C-alpha positions as CSV (number, residue, x, y, z in Angstrom):
1,X,14.2,4.8,-50.7
2,X,12.8,7.5,-48.6
3,X,13.0,11.3,-48.8
4,X,12.3,14.1,-46.4
5,X,8.6,14.2,-47.2
6,X,8.3,10.5,-46.4
7,X,10.3,10.9,-43.2
8,X,8.2,13.8,-42.0
9,X,5.0,12.0,-43.0
10,X,6.1,9.0,-40.9
11,X,6.9,11.1,-38.0
12,X,3.5,12.9,-38.3
13,X,1.7,9.5,-38.5
14,X,3.4,8.6,-35.2
15,X,2.2,11.8,-33.7
16,X,5.8,13.0,-33.3
17,X,6.4,16.8,-33.5
18,X,9.7,18.2,-34.8
19,X,11.1,21.5,-35.9
20,X,13.6,21.8,-38.7
21,X,16.3,24.5,-39.3
22,X,17.5,24.8,-42.9
23,X,21.1,25.7,-43.4
24,X,24.1,25.3,-45.6
25,X,25.4,21.7,-45.9
26,X,27.7,20.7,-43.1
27,X,30.1,17.7,-43.2
28,X,31.8,17.8,-39.8
29,X,31.1,18.6,-36.2
30,X,33.4,21.6,-36.5
31,X,31.3,23.0,-39.4
32,X,28.2,22.5,-37.3
33,X,29.3,24.8,-34.5
34,X,27.0,27.7,-35.6
35,X,24.0,25.3,-35.8
36,X,24.8,24.0,-32.2
37,X,24.6,27.6,-31.0
38,X,21.2,28.1,-32.6
39,X,19.5,24.8,-31.4
40,X,19.2,23.6,-27.9
41,X,19.6,20.0,-27.1
42,X,22.0,17.2,-27.9
43,X,23.8,17.3,-31.3
44,X,24.8,14.1,-33.0
45,X,27.6,12.6,-35.1
46,X,26.7,9.5,-36.9
47,X,28.8,6.6,-38.2
48,X,27.8,4.0,-40.8
49,X,30.1,1.1,-40.0
50,X,30.7,-2.4,-41.4
51,X,32.5,-5.2,-39.5
52,X,35.0,-7.7,-41.0
53,X,32.1,-10.2,-41.4
54,X,29.9,-7.8,-43.4
55,X,27.5,-6.8,-40.6
56,X,26.4,-3.2,-40.7
57,X,26.0,-0.8,-37.8
58,X,24.6,2.7,-37.3
59,X,26.2,4.5,-34.4
60,X,24.5,7.7,-33.2
61,X,26.7,9.6,-30.7
62,X,26.8,12.9,-29.0
63,X,28.7,15.3,-31.3
64,X,31.8,15.5,-29.1
65,X,32.0,11.8,-28.1
66,X,35.4,10.3,-28.8
67,X,34.9,7.1,-30.7
68,X,37.8,4.7,-31.1
69,X,37.1,2.4,-34.1
70,X,40.0,0.2,-33.1
71,X,38.3,-0.9,-29.9
72,X,34.6,-0.2,-30.5
73,X,34.0,-3.7,-31.9
74,X,34.9,-5.2,-28.4
75,X,32.1,-3.1,-26.8
76,X,29.6,-4.0,-29.5
77,X,30.6,-7.7,-29.7
78,X,31.4,-7.9,-33.4
79,X,34.4,-8.2,-35.7
80,X,36.7,-5.3,-36.4
81,X,35.0,-2.2,-37.7
82,X,35.6,0.2,-40.6
83,X,33.5,2.9,-42.3
84,X,31.0,1.6,-44.8
85,X,31.7,2.7,-48.3
86,X,29.6,5.5,-49.8
87,X,27.9,3.3,-52.4
88,X,26.9,0.8,-49.6
89,X,25.7,3.8,-47.5
90,X,23.5,5.0,-50.4
91,X,22.2,1.4,-51.1
92,X,21.3,0.7,-47.4
93,X,20.4,4.1,-45.9
94,X,19.7,6.2,-49.0
95,X,22.1,9.1,-48.2
96,X,25.5,10.4,-49.0
97,X,28.3,10.8,-46.5
98,X,27.7,13.8,-44.2
99,X,23.9,13.2,-44.2
100,X,23.8,10.0,-42.0
101,X,21.6,10.2,-38.9
102,X,19.2,8.1,-36.9
103,X,16.4,9.2,-39.2
104,X,18.2,7.2,-42.0
105,X,16.9,4.0,-40.5
106,X,13.6,4.7,-42.3
107,X,15.4,3.7,-45.5
108,X,16.6,0.3,-44.1
109,X,13.5,-1.5,-45.3
110,X,15.5,-4.7,-46.0
111,X,16.8,-4.7,-42.4
112,X,20.5,-4.7,-43.4
113,X,21.5,-2.8,-40.3
114,X,22.5,-5.3,-37.6
115,X,22.2,-2.7,-34.7
116,X,21.4,0.9,-34.1
117,X,23.7,1.9,-31.3
118,X,23.0,5.1,-29.4
119,X,25.6,6.8,-27.2
120,X,24.2,6.9,-23.6
121,X,25.5,10.5,-23.3
122,X,22.6,11.5,-25.7
123,X,20.1,10.2,-23.3
124,X,20.8,13.1,-20.9
125,X,19.3,15.5,-23.4
126,X,15.5,16.0,-23.7
127,X,15.8,17.1,-27.3
128,X,18.1,15.7,-30.0
129,X,19.2,17.3,-33.3
130,X,19.6,15.1,-36.4
131,X,19.9,15.6,-40.1
132,X,16.6,14.7,-41.9
133,X,18.2,12.7,-44.7
134,X,20.2,15.7,-45.8
135,X,23.1,17.7,-44.2
136,X,21.5,20.9,-45.3
137,X,19.0,20.9,-42.5
138,X,18.8,19.9,-38.8
139,X,15.6,18.5,-37.2
140,X,15.0,18.7,-33.5
141,X,13.1,15.8,-31.9
142,X,12.3,14.8,-28.4
143,X,14.7,12.0,-27.2
144,X,11.9,9.5,-26.4
145,X,10.2,10.2,-29.8
146,X,13.5,9.5,-31.6
147,X,13.7,6.1,-29.8
148,X,10.0,5.4,-30.7
149,X,10.7,6.3,-34.3
150,X,13.7,3.9,-34.5
151,X,11.6,1.1,-32.9
152,X,8.8,1.8,-35.4
153,X,11.3,1.3,-38.2
154,X,12.0,-2.2,-36.9
155,X,15.1,-1.7,-34.8
156,X,15.5,-1.8,-31.1
157,X,18.1,0.9,-30.3
158,X,21.0,-0.3,-28.2
159,X,21.9,2.4,-25.7
160,X,25.5,2.1,-24.4
161,X,28.6,4.1,-23.5
162,X,30.9,4.5,-26.4
163,X,32.9,7.5,-25.4
164,X,36.5,6.5,-25.7
165,X,35.4,2.9,-25.6
166,X,34.1,2.3,-22.1
167,X,33.2,-1.4,-22.4
168,X,30.2,-1.5,-20.1
169,X,26.7,-1.4,-21.5
170,X,24.7,1.4,-19.9
171,X,21.8,0.0,-17.8
């Protein structure tokens, strides 16, 4: 189980520079509007999903991306998807609902996450904003550094279009 200090230490070890804004806890994209106005770059919404066969997925999307859970499984190539339960989320990624982000992959030391899927819309931003294992702060990181971090945690990010379920994988 990791904490913010472990996360920031890992980022520093990788030579990745970030900035963090502390704020009141936010649980929805709508609640994050004030933060979006303060921080440039792409803002994320994140889904911890489980398919009908028990495979786990972390989806990192641009905050306003429309995600259709009824069809996403077709794009990913898995069984039907649903949200992972809070106790499973805590067990696998070490956070509570509302605090999920790409940074949580640092907690997946048992490699239970099948795939980290990143919305291709986010790749148009040089900087991305993610919760650092808590929804009471937002950390800004360069796009390529976030990808490097995910890879360093043992996952190859799958970048694809997920907005309203386009079924083509982004090249």
